[in-house]
ROPA-114845 format. One record per residue (C-alpha): residue number from 1; chain; x negated, z, y. Coordinates in pm, 1 decimal. Each point is the difference from the previous one (the first is absolute). Layout:
<bafis>
   seq   mol          u          w          v
   NUM     A          X          Z          Y
...
</bafis>
This chain:
<bafis>
   seq   mol          u          w          v
     1     A       -6.3      -32.5       15.8
     2     A      -97.1      -54.6      316.4
     3     A      -35.9      428.6      113.0
     4     A     -202.4       50.0     -316.2
     5     A     -271.5     -272.1      106.3
     6     A       25.9      109.9      310.5
     7     A      -67.9      349.2      -37.9
     8     A     -319.6      -53.4     -223.0
     9     A     -101.6     -271.6      287.4
    10     A       18.0      286.3      246.6
    11     A     -227.8      212.2     -251.6
    12     A     -289.6     -254.5      -32.5
    13     A      137.4     -168.2     -327.7
    14     A      -47.9     -372.4      -42.8
    15     A      331.7      -84.9     -141.5
    16     A      115.2     -361.4     -165.6
    17     A      346.0      -37.9      -74.7
    18     A      128.5     -225.9     -264.7
    19     A      387.5      -91.2     -165.7
    20     A     -130.6     -198.4     -337.6
    21     A     -179.2      128.3     -283.4
    22     A     -155.0     -349.8       37.7
    23     A     -127.7       39.9      278.5
    24     A     -118.0      371.0      -72.9
    25     A     -181.4     -130.5     -319.1
    26     A     -208.0     -232.6      219.0
    27     A      -72.4      235.4      269.8
    28     A     -116.3      266.1     -256.5
    29     A     -200.5     -236.2     -174.8
    30     A     -195.9     -153.4      301.5
    31     A      -18.1      297.1      246.6
    32     A     -123.3      398.9      -49.7
    33     A      283.3      221.0       77.2
    34     A      -34.7      376.5       -4.2
    35     A      399.8      122.2     -141.0
    36     A      343.8     -231.4      -75.0
    37     A      260.9      183.9      188.5
    38     A      339.1     -149.5     -133.6
    39     A      299.5      167.0       73.7
    40     A      341.2      123.5     -182.7
    41     A      180.8     -284.9       92.1
    42     A     -215.4     -232.2     -228.9
    43     A      113.8      -44.5     -273.1
    44     A     -120.7      225.2     -347.6
    45     A     -122.0     -326.5     -195.5
    46     A     -194.5     -118.7      303.7
    47     A     -195.3      346.6       40.3
    48     A      -39.4      -31.1     -374.2
    49     A     -156.4     -334.4      -10.7
    50     A     -249.6       37.9      294.2
    51     A      -99.9      324.1     -126.7
    52     A      -60.8     -118.4     -357.9
    53     A     -157.1     -326.2       93.6
    54     A     -208.8      107.7      296.7
    55     A     -103.9      339.6     -118.5
    56     A     -241.5      -66.2     -210.5
    57     A     -172.4     -307.9      169.2
    58     A        5.9      269.5      299.7
    59     A     -144.3      343.4     -114.0
    60     A      -24.1       87.1      310.9
    61     A      307.2      -81.8      160.8
    62     A      290.7      298.7       69.7
    63     A      315.5     -105.3      -19.0
    64     A      280.4      234.5      161.0
    65     A      349.1      -63.1      -71.5
    66     A      254.5      183.3      273.8
    67     A      277.7      182.8     -159.1
    68     A      311.4       98.4      110.7
    69     A      -50.4      299.6     -256.2
    70     A     -346.1      144.6     -114.5
    71     A      -85.9     -199.7     -288.9
    72     A     -336.8       74.6     -239.9
    73     A     -180.5     -263.7     -179.5
    74     A     -216.1       -7.0     -258.2
    75     A     -289.5     -226.6      120.9
    76     A     -257.1      201.7      213.6
    77     A      -15.4     -288.5      234.8
    78     A      385.4      -20.2       58.6
    79     A      138.0      226.4      260.4
    80     A      327.5       97.7      187.7
    81     A       80.0      -15.9      325.0
    82     A      233.4      131.0      248.8
    83     A      179.9     -278.5      185.8
    84     A       72.1      282.4      327.8
    85     A     -282.6      -66.1      294.1
    86     A     -240.4      323.5       12.6
    87     A       43.1       31.9     -405.6
    88     A      -65.3     -321.3      -16.0
    89     A     -376.4      -28.7      198.4
    90     A      -83.2      263.7     -243.0
    91     A       61.6     -129.0     -277.7
    92     A     -187.0     -325.2       93.3
    93     A     -294.7      195.9      111.4
    94     A       21.3      238.3     -291.7
    95     A       33.4     -338.1     -255.2
    96     A     -314.9     -126.3      202.7
    97     A     -195.6      333.4      -62.9
    98     A        8.3      139.5      378.9
    99     A     -265.2     -320.7       65.7
   100     A       27.0     -195.7      290.2
   101     A      245.8     -221.6       55.2
   102     A      -22.5     -321.1     -256.9
   103     A      194.4     -329.3      -30.3
   104     A      309.5       88.6     -162.3
   105     A      228.4     -282.3     -160.0
   106     A      421.6       48.5       72.3
   107     A      211.0     -155.1     -280.7
   108     A      345.0      -66.1      162.4
   109     A      360.8      -33.6     -117.5
   110     A        2.7     -303.1     -237.9
   111     A      296.9     -194.7      124.2
   112     A      150.5     -282.6     -239.9
   113     A     -115.3     -274.1      174.9
   114     A     -377.5      154.3       38.4
   115     A      -30.2       27.4     -405.8
   116     A     -272.6       94.8     -229.8
</bafis>
């Protein structure tokens, strides 16, 4: 969402927003990102495809999946996050291990037209 990207940019992160799996895969193959952020509006299937495909190929890439309720995931690199503004930035900093602002790829809701 534009608000999340604006919050991240204001906090010093470089944010790239995508709305399709194809674009996300192309960027993740050709560029370096430190965090893949998905919102709760991204269907679980698309999140699973991204995580299961990219996770093993990019072991240093962190995943932060925003959820309306706290959800725990089994892989160590996959973290749940809050969509409320103050907690959201804290969750991002925690996912980045408190380091300096870095590159974030934000997976936006996928519409029927943007497809996979």
